[in-house]
C-alpha positions as CSV (number, residue, x, y, z in Angstrom):
1,M,12.5,3.9,28.3
2,A,10.3,1.9,25.8
3,E,6.9,3.0,25.2
4,S,4.1,0.9,26.9
5,P,1.3,-0.7,24.4
6,L,-2.0,0.5,24.4
7,I,-2.9,-3.2,24.0
8,A,-1.0,-6.3,25.2
9,I,-2.0,-9.9,23.5
10,Q,-0.6,-12.6,25.7
11,Q,-0.5,-16.3,24.3
12,V,-4.0,-15.8,22.7
13,S,-5.2,-18.8,21.0
14,K,-8.2,-20.1,19.4
15,R,-9.6,-23.4,18.8
16,Y,-12.3,-24.5,16.5
17,P,-13.0,-28.4,16.0
18,G,-10.2,-30.0,13.9
19,V,-8.8,-26.5,13.7
20,L,-6.2,-24.5,15.5
21,A,-6.9,-21.0,14.1
22,L,-4.8,-19.3,16.5
23,S,-2.0,-20.2,18.0
24,D,0.1,-18.6,21.2
25,I,0.2,-15.3,19.8
26,T,1.2,-12.4,21.7
27,L,1.8,-9.3,20.3
28,D,2.2,-5.5,21.6
29,I,0.3,-2.5,19.9
30,L,1.6,1.1,20.5
31,P,-0.6,4.4,21.1
32,G,-1.0,6.0,17.8
33,E,0.6,3.4,15.4
34,L,-0.6,1.6,12.5
35,L,0.2,-1.6,12.6
36,A,-0.5,-3.5,9.3
37,I,-1.2,-7.7,9.8
38,V,-0.7,-9.2,7.1
39,G,-0.6,-13.2,5.8
40,E,-2.5,-15.7,3.8
41,N,-6.1,-16.4,3.6
42,G,-6.7,-18.5,6.4
43,A,-3.6,-17.5,8.8
44,G,-5.7,-16.0,11.7
45,K,-5.6,-12.4,10.9
46,S,-9.6,-11.7,11.1
47,T,-10.0,-14.5,14.0
48,L,-7.2,-12.6,16.2
49,M,-8.9,-9.1,15.1
50,K,-12.7,-10.5,15.8
51,I,-11.1,-11.3,19.3
52,L,-9.8,-7.9,19.9
53,A,-13.3,-6.4,18.9
54,G,-15.4,-8.6,20.8
55,V,-17.3,-10.6,17.6
56,I,-14.8,-13.8,19.5
57,T,-15.5,-14.3,23.2
58,D,-14.1,-17.5,23.4
59,Y,-10.3,-18.1,23.3
60,E,-7.5,-19.0,25.5
61,G,-4.9,-16.4,26.8
62,Q,-4.8,-12.8,27.8
63,I,-5.7,-9.1,26.2
64,T,-4.8,-5.7,28.5
65,L,-6.2,-2.4,27.7
66,R,-4.4,0.8,28.7
67,G,-2.8,-2.0,31.4
68,N,-6.1,-3.0,32.5
69,T,-7.3,-7.1,31.4
70,V,-10.4,-6.9,29.3
71,R,-12.3,-9.8,28.1
72,F,-14.9,-8.4,26.0
73,A,-18.5,-10.4,26.3
74,S,-19.8,-8.6,22.4
75,T,-18.7,-5.9,20.1
76,R,-20.9,-3.3,22.2
77,E,-18.6,-3.4,25.0
78,A,-15.3,-3.5,22.6
79,E,-17.0,-0.6,21.1
80,N,-17.6,1.1,25.0
81,L,-13.9,1.1,25.6
82,G,-12.8,2.7,22.2
83,I,-12.1,-0.7,20.0
84,S,-14.6,-0.6,16.7
85,I,-13.7,-3.3,13.5
86,I,-14.5,-2.6,9.4
87,H,-15.0,-6.3,8.3
88,Q,-14.0,-7.1,5.2
89,E,-17.4,-8.8,4.6
90,L,-20.0,-6.4,4.7
91,N,-22.4,-6.6,7.9
92,L,-24.8,-4.0,6.8
93,V,-29.2,-4.6,6.8
94,E,-30.1,-4.0,3.0
95,Q,-33.4,-2.8,3.4
96,L,-32.3,-0.1,5.4
97,S,-30.7,3.4,4.6
98,A,-27.1,4.2,4.5
99,S,-27.8,6.6,7.6
100,A,-30.3,3.5,9.3
101,N,-26.8,1.5,8.7
102,I,-24.6,4.0,10.0
103,F,-26.2,4.3,13.7
104,L,-28.1,0.7,13.9
105,G,-28.5,0.3,17.6
106,R,-27.4,3.7,18.6
107,E,-30.0,5.5,17.0
108,L,-30.6,9.5,17.7
109,R,-34.2,10.0,19.2
110,R,-36.2,13.4,19.9
111,P,-36.6,14.0,23.0
112,S,-40.5,12.6,22.9
113,G,-38.8,9.3,22.1
114,F,-39.0,9.3,18.3
115,L,-36.4,8.2,15.6
116,D,-35.1,11.5,14.9
117,Q,-34.4,10.4,11.2
118,Q,-33.1,14.4,9.8
119,A,-30.3,14.1,12.5
120,M,-29.1,10.7,11.5
121,D,-29.0,12.0,8.0
122,R,-27.5,14.9,8.6
123,R,-25.1,13.2,10.8
124,A,-24.5,10.8,8.1
125,G,-23.7,13.2,5.7
126,K,-21.4,14.8,7.1
127,L,-19.2,11.3,7.8
128,L,-19.9,10.5,4.5
129,A,-18.4,13.7,3.2
130,E,-15.3,13.2,5.2
131,L,-14.7,9.8,3.4
132,E,-15.4,12.4,0.3
133,C,-18.5,10.5,-0.7
134,H,-21.3,11.6,-2.1
135,I,-24.1,8.7,-1.4
136,D,-27.4,10.1,-0.6
137,P,-28.3,9.1,3.3
138,S,-31.7,8.2,2.6
139,E,-30.5,5.7,0.0
140,L,-30.7,2.0,0.5
141,V,-28.4,0.3,0.6
142,R,-29.4,-2.9,-1.5
143,R,-29.6,-0.2,-4.3
144,L,-26.0,0.5,-3.6
145,R,-23.0,-0.9,-5.5
146,V,-20.2,-3.0,-3.2
147,G,-17.3,-0.2,-3.3
148,D,-20.2,2.5,-2.3
149,Q,-21.6,-0.7,0.9
150,Q,-17.6,-0.5,1.5
151,L,-18.2,3.0,2.3
152,I,-21.0,2.9,4.6
153,E,-19.3,0.4,6.8
154,I,-16.2,2.5,6.9
155,A,-18.1,5.4,7.8
156,K,-20.5,3.4,10.4
157,A,-16.9,2.8,12.2
158,L,-16.4,6.7,12.0
159,S,-19.6,7.7,13.9
160,L,-18.0,5.9,16.8
161,E,-15.5,8.6,17.6
162,T,-13.0,5.4,18.1
163,G,-9.6,5.4,19.5
164,I,-9.0,2.6,18.3
165,L,-9.6,1.1,14.4
166,I,-9.6,-2.4,13.2
167,M,-9.6,-2.3,9.3
168,D,-9.5,-5.7,7.7
169,E,-9.4,-5.3,4.1
170,P,-11.3,-2.1,3.4
171,T,-10.1,-0.9,0.5
172,S,-11.1,-4.6,-0.9
173,A,-13.6,-3.2,-3.5
174,L,-12.6,0.2,-3.9
175,T,-11.0,1.4,-7.1
176,E,-7.8,3.8,-6.9
177,S,-9.5,6.9,-6.8
178,E,-11.6,5.5,-3.6
179,V,-8.5,4.0,-2.2
180,A,-6.7,7.1,-2.3
181,R,-9.6,8.8,-0.7
182,L,-9.3,6.5,2.1
183,F,-6.1,6.9,2.6
184,R,-6.4,10.8,3.1
185,V,-9.1,10.0,6.3
186,I,-6.1,7.4,7.3
187,Q,-3.8,10.2,8.0
188,R,-6.2,12.6,9.4
189,L,-7.2,9.5,12.0
190,R,-3.5,9.0,12.9
191,E,-3.3,12.9,13.7
192,R,-5.8,12.4,16.0
193,G,-4.1,9.9,17.5
194,V,-6.1,7.0,16.5
195,T,-4.5,3.0,16.5
196,I,-5.0,1.6,13.5
197,L,-4.8,-2.1,13.1
198,Y,-4.4,-2.4,9.4
199,I,-4.9,-5.9,7.2
200,S,-4.3,-6.4,3.8
201,H,-3.2,-8.5,1.1
202,K,-1.4,-5.3,-1.0
203,M,1.8,-4.9,-0.1
204,D,2.0,-1.9,-1.8
205,E,-0.5,-0.3,0.7
206,V,1.3,-1.9,3.8
207,F,4.7,-0.4,2.8
208,R,2.5,3.0,2.2
209,L,1.0,3.3,5.6
210,A,2.1,0.8,8.0
211,D,4.2,1.9,10.8
212,R,5.3,-2.1,11.7
213,I,4.1,-5.1,10.0
214,A,2.6,-8.2,11.7
215,V,3.3,-11.3,9.7
216,L,1.0,-14.2,10.8
217,R,1.6,-17.9,9.0
218,D,-1.0,-20.7,10.0
219,G,-2.0,-19.3,13.0
220,R,1.3,-18.4,14.5
221,L,2.7,-15.2,14.4
222,V,5.7,-15.6,12.9
223,E,7.7,-12.0,13.0
224,V,6.9,-8.2,13.7
225,L,8.9,-6.2,11.2
226,A,9.9,-2.2,11.1
227,R,8.7,-0.8,7.8
228,R,11.6,0.8,7.3
229,E,14.0,-2.0,8.1
230,T,11.9,-5.1,5.6
231,D,11.0,-4.9,2.0
232,A,7.8,-7.0,0.2
233,R,10.1,-9.6,-1.1
234,K,10.9,-10.5,2.3
235,V,7.1,-9.7,3.8
236,T,5.7,-12.2,1.2
237,H,8.5,-14.9,1.8
238,L,7.4,-14.7,6.1
239,M,3.9,-15.1,4.8
240,V,3.8,-18.1,2.5
241,G,6.9,-19.9,4.2
242,R,8.6,-20.1,0.8
243,E,9.6,-17.7,-2.1
244,L,6.7,-17.2,-4.5
245,A,7.7,-17.3,-8.1
246,E,7.2,-14.3,-10.7
247,T,3.8,-14.3,-12.6
248,D,4.0,-14.1,-16.2
249,V,1.6,-14.4,-18.1
250,S,2.8,-11.6,-20.5
251,S,3.6,-14.3,-23.9
252,P,1.6,-13.5,-26.4
253,R,-1.9,-15.9,-26.6
254,S,-3.1,-16.7,-30.3
255,V,-6.3,-15.4,-30.3
256,G,-9.3,-16.4,-32.5
257,D,-12.3,-15.5,-34.1
258,V,-14.7,-12.8,-32.4
259,V,-17.0,-15.0,-29.5
260,L,-19.2,-12.0,-28.6
261,E,-19.8,-8.9,-30.3
262,V,-21.6,-5.9,-28.7
263,D,-22.9,-3.7,-30.5
264,R,-24.1,0.0,-29.3
265,L,-25.4,-1.2,-25.8
266,W,-27.5,1.3,-23.6
267,L,-28.9,0.7,-20.0
268,S,-31.3,3.1,-19.0
269,W,-31.5,4.5,-15.2
270,P,-34.7,5.7,-14.2
271,R,-35.5,8.2,-12.0
272,H,-31.5,9.0,-12.0
273,A,-30.6,12.7,-13.1
274,R,-27.7,11.2,-15.7
275,G,-30.7,8.5,-17.5
276,W,-28.5,6.5,-18.6
277,R,-26.1,3.3,-16.4
278,L,-24.6,2.3,-19.5
279,E,-24.4,4.6,-23.0
280,D,-23.7,3.5,-26.6
281,I,-21.6,1.0,-25.5
282,S,-19.6,-1.2,-28.4
283,F,-16.7,-4.1,-28.6
284,A,-16.0,-7.5,-29.8
285,L,-14.5,-10.2,-27.6
286,R,-12.4,-12.8,-29.5
287,R,-11.8,-16.6,-28.3
288,G,-8.3,-16.8,-26.7
289,E,-8.6,-13.2,-25.5
290,I,-8.7,-11.5,-22.2
291,L,-10.9,-8.0,-22.1
292,G,-10.4,-6.1,-19.1
293,I,-13.0,-3.2,-18.4
294,A,-11.4,-0.6,-16.2
295,G,-13.1,2.8,-14.2
296,L,-13.8,4.1,-11.4
297,M,-16.9,3.3,-8.8
298,G,-20.0,4.1,-10.6
299,A,-17.9,3.7,-14.5
300,G,-20.5,1.0,-15.1
301,R,-18.5,-2.3,-15.0
302,T,-20.4,-4.8,-13.4
303,E,-23.8,-3.1,-15.2
304,L,-21.8,-4.1,-18.2
305,L,-21.8,-7.9,-17.0
306,E,-25.0,-8.4,-15.7
307,C,-26.2,-6.9,-19.5
308,L,-24.2,-9.8,-20.9
309,F,-25.2,-11.9,-18.3
310,G,-29.4,-11.4,-18.3
311,A,-29.1,-10.2,-14.9
312,S,-29.5,-6.3,-15.6
313,D,-32.7,-4.4,-13.4
314,E,-33.5,-2.7,-16.5
315,V,-33.9,-4.6,-20.3
316,P,-30.8,-2.8,-22.0
317,S,-31.2,-1.8,-25.8
318,G,-28.9,-2.5,-28.6
319,R,-27.4,-6.3,-30.3
320,I,-25.8,-8.7,-28.5
321,V,-24.2,-11.3,-30.5
322,L,-23.0,-14.4,-29.6
323,D,-21.0,-16.9,-31.3
324,G,-22.7,-15.7,-34.6
325,Q,-26.0,-15.3,-33.1
326,E,-28.0,-12.7,-32.1
327,V,-29.4,-13.1,-28.3
328,T,-31.6,-11.5,-25.6
329,F,-31.9,-12.5,-22.1
330,S,-34.3,-11.9,-20.2
331,H,-32.5,-14.4,-17.0
332,P,-29.2,-15.2,-16.6
333,A,-30.4,-19.1,-16.6
334,E,-30.9,-18.1,-20.5
335,A,-27.2,-16.9,-20.5
336,R,-25.5,-20.1,-19.3
337,E,-27.5,-22.2,-21.7
338,A,-26.0,-20.6,-24.5
339,G,-22.8,-20.2,-22.8
340,V,-22.3,-17.3,-20.9
341,A,-20.9,-17.9,-16.9
342,L,-20.8,-14.9,-14.4
343,V,-18.4,-15.1,-11.4
344,T,-19.9,-12.3,-9.4
345,E,-18.2,-9.3,-7.4
346,D,-19.7,-10.2,-3.9
347,R,-18.9,-13.7,-3.2
348,K,-20.3,-13.9,-0.1
349,R,-23.6,-12.5,-0.9
350,L,-24.1,-13.3,-5.0
351,G,-21.7,-16.3,-5.1
352,L,-21.3,-18.6,-2.3
353,F,-24.1,-21.0,-0.7
354,A,-22.3,-21.1,2.7
355,E,-24.3,-24.1,3.9
356,M,-23.3,-26.1,1.1
357,T,-20.3,-28.3,0.6
358,V,-17.8,-27.6,-1.4
359,G,-18.6,-30.3,-4.1
360,Q,-22.4,-29.0,-3.9
361,N,-21.4,-25.8,-4.7
362,I,-19.5,-27.0,-7.9
363,T,-22.3,-29.1,-9.3
364,L,-25.2,-26.3,-8.7
365,C,-25.6,-25.6,-12.0
366,T,-24.9,-28.5,-14.0
367,L,-26.8,-31.3,-11.8
368,E,-28.6,-32.7,-15.2
369,Q,-24.7,-34.0,-16.0
370,S,-25.2,-36.3,-12.5
371,L,-28.0,-37.9,-13.5
372,R,-28.5,-41.9,-13.8
373,G,-31.8,-42.8,-14.8
374,G,-33.9,-39.7,-14.2
375,L,-32.1,-39.4,-10.4
376,L,-29.0,-37.5,-9.0
377,S,-26.6,-39.7,-8.5
378,R,-24.3,-39.0,-6.1
379,G,-21.3,-40.9,-7.0
380,L,-21.4,-38.6,-10.4
381,E,-22.0,-35.8,-8.5
382,Q,-18.7,-36.4,-6.4
383,Q,-16.6,-37.4,-9.6
384,H,-17.5,-34.3,-11.3
385,A,-16.8,-31.9,-8.1
386,E,-13.4,-33.5,-7.6
387,G,-12.6,-33.2,-11.1
388,I,-13.0,-29.6,-10.6
389,V,-11.0,-29.8,-7.4
390,S,-8.2,-31.5,-9.3
391,R,-7.9,-29.3,-12.3
392,L,-8.2,-26.3,-10.7
393,G,-5.7,-27.0,-7.5
394,V,-8.6,-26.5,-4.6
395,K,-7.2,-27.0,-1.3
396,T,-10.0,-28.5,0.5
397,A,-9.9,-31.7,2.6
398,C,-12.4,-33.0,0.7
399,V,-15.6,-31.9,-1.4
400,E,-17.5,-32.7,1.5
401,A,-16.2,-30.2,3.4
402,P,-18.2,-27.1,4.5
403,I,-17.5,-24.5,1.6
404,T,-16.9,-21.9,4.4
405,S,-13.7,-23.7,5.5
406,L,-11.6,-22.5,2.5
407,S,-9.8,-19.7,2.4
408,G,-10.9,-16.7,0.3
409,G,-8.7,-17.8,-3.0
410,N,-10.1,-21.2,-3.2
411,Q,-13.9,-20.5,-2.8
412,Q,-13.4,-18.5,-5.9
413,K,-11.8,-21.3,-7.5
414,T,-14.8,-23.2,-6.6
415,I,-16.8,-21.0,-7.8
416,I,-15.2,-20.8,-11.3
417,G,-15.0,-24.6,-10.9
418,R,-18.7,-24.5,-11.2
419,W,-19.1,-22.0,-14.3
420,L,-16.2,-24.6,-16.2
421,L,-18.5,-27.2,-16.1
422,T,-21.6,-25.3,-17.5
423,Q,-18.7,-25.3,-21.0
424,P,-19.0,-21.5,-21.3
425,K,-18.0,-19.8,-24.7
426,V,-17.8,-16.5,-22.7
427,L,-16.6,-16.4,-18.9
428,L,-17.1,-12.9,-17.1
429,L,-14.9,-12.3,-14.1
430,D,-16.4,-9.0,-12.0
431,D,-13.2,-8.4,-9.6
432,P,-11.9,-12.0,-9.4
433,T,-9.2,-11.5,-6.7
434,R,-10.7,-9.0,-4.6
435,G,-10.1,-9.9,-0.9
436,V,-7.2,-12.8,-1.6
437,D,-3.5,-13.5,-0.6
438,V,-0.6,-12.8,-3.3
439,G,-0.3,-16.7,-3.6
440,A,-4.1,-16.9,-4.4
441,K,-4.2,-14.0,-6.5
442,A,-1.0,-15.6,-8.5
443,E,-2.4,-18.8,-8.7
444,L,-6.0,-17.1,-10.1
445,Y,-3.8,-15.3,-12.3
446,R,-2.2,-18.7,-14.2
447,L,-6.0,-19.8,-14.2
448,M,-7.6,-17.0,-15.9
449,D,-4.2,-17.5,-18.3
450,Q,-4.4,-21.4,-18.7
451,L,-8.3,-20.9,-19.6
452,C,-7.6,-18.2,-22.1
453,R,-4.9,-20.1,-24.2
454,Q,-7.6,-23.3,-24.0
455,G,-9.6,-20.9,-26.4
456,L,-12.0,-19.3,-23.5
457,G,-13.2,-15.5,-24.0
458,I,-13.0,-13.9,-21.2
459,I,-13.8,-10.9,-19.9
460,V,-12.5,-9.3,-16.7
461,T,-13.1,-6.3,-14.9
462,S,-10.4,-4.9,-11.9
463,S,-10.7,-1.8,-9.3
464,E,-6.5,-2.6,-9.7
465,L,-4.9,-1.3,-12.6
466,P,-1.7,-3.2,-12.2
467,E,-3.8,-6.3,-12.5
468,L,-5.9,-5.3,-16.0
469,L,-2.0,-4.4,-17.0
470,T,-0.4,-7.8,-16.0
471,L,-4.2,-9.9,-17.1
472,C,-5.6,-8.5,-20.3
473,D,-4.9,-8.3,-24.2
474,R,-7.0,-5.3,-24.4
475,I,-8.5,-3.0,-21.9
476,L,-11.7,-0.9,-22.5
477,V,-12.0,1.7,-19.8
478,L,-15.6,2.9,-18.8
479,C,-16.4,6.6,-17.1
480,E,-20.0,7.4,-15.8
481,G,-21.3,4.6,-18.2
482,R,-19.9,5.8,-21.6
483,Q,-17.0,4.1,-23.3
484,T,-13.5,6.7,-23.4
485,G,-10.9,4.8,-24.2
486,E,-9.3,1.1,-25.4
487,F,-5.9,0.3,-25.4
488,S,-3.9,-2.5,-26.9
489,R,-1.7,-4.2,-24.4
490,R,1.3,-2.6,-26.0
491,D,-0.5,0.7,-25.6
492,A,-2.0,0.3,-21.8
493,T,-0.4,2.4,-19.2
494,E,-2.1,3.3,-15.8
495,Q,-1.4,7.2,-16.4
496,R,-3.5,6.1,-20.1
497,I,-6.2,4.8,-18.3
498,M,-7.1,6.9,-15.6
499,E,-6.9,9.9,-17.9
500,A,-9.6,8.1,-20.0
501,A,-11.5,7.1,-16.9
502,T,-11.5,10.3,-15.2
503,M,-12.5,12.0,-18.8
504,R,-9.2,14.1,-18.5
505,R,-8.9,12.6,-22.7
506,V,-10.7,10.5,-24.7
507,S,-8.0,8.1,-26.1
508,A,-10.5,5.6,-27.9
509,S,-9.5,6.9,-31.2
510,A,-5.7,7.6,-30.5
511,C,-5.0,4.1,-29.3
512,A,-5.6,0.9,-32.1
513,V,-7.3,-2.3,-30.7
């Protein structure tokens, strides 16, 4: 006798003006299973999950939960029936503490009616400890890095003691050690009987965790597969409707002279026991080279790029030499003028201007190029934007389309295009493929390789070691702000990088540049 579904989705569709986001989805979710939901950006994965979680309330079709028809009017209604969601795009109040965010709207109170902050901090601390995370519950969220903020979102969902947990790209901002930590949490949840719906672009995660895999494409359910009866190649083919060409960026690049030199860079960390975010960092970047920055969460990868871009909270010490000239940037505008560009880790909060069009997002930093007679020429602005769209292969109806209508990969291309218009000498990419699908990731790899072969010097961070091994000519390893390893493409392996990243062996002296 077949097992009765915990959730039955029956002929669910969702329409937006001019877009059919979901089309006639029928899907059963079984009790206690981990069902992976996969598909390219824009396939409808997050839309379907938002309907299940009560975020989207206007849709066609029917959903039954434990045999009863439900239609949630809010996320609170879904939570009351045991469904919670961890969003891909962080949904936190930056001005509040970690514990305040975890219990937002469900604050613990004393008998007198006043907030019981101590109780919330204690419970938040236990939840974070369950995630093997050492964030101070009283720390303001705005002071935390994206990866730490992601763990706050996860703790928030765990605090609901939910029976059905939706995880939308939960590892997108986590390094490999944090991912392993999350997988241990998922295993404990499954042992408690929690049903998990898991959205991911990472096939290794899907095939490690899932019982079944539901594949969406263009808003339609293509197929549901038992994980043991399929493989990554077949799933990827179903996702994109075609075979993906192998991305080979390993052929030797013609490396030029030094374009950026960093000598004994220090970045202080006031009021912290360690005292320094970065300690004595030195390296050089050549034209036509991709230099990778590896390290676990808190290693200082983002802080290093911010120092190079004049965006760090504290003024760094040491020497930065750009194209033969020593430079000191007190503001990102100065870095941009000198020829340094930064694509930030947090695309939604720091990269995109959601109320603007695709074209406006592209030309934002170079409006002076579109002036005619001292006035902004919309024609010139559109011409520059269309040039970038064509050059980078941005998939959009037109440059006047809202930036929010683009998939994650195309939004990332738009941001890269914005900075290419500034004609940089050095391009800094902070985890540039975070939250993009396998097809878009391959396109971004090819783009980075192409830009590098045109003579651009690129520094890229990533929480995925295979990505760095695929892309980079050299990899610099950081651990707790210190430089603990440097590897050539020939010498780099995941094991050696992880050893340096965890200080098990200092290998900088053992590996040639």
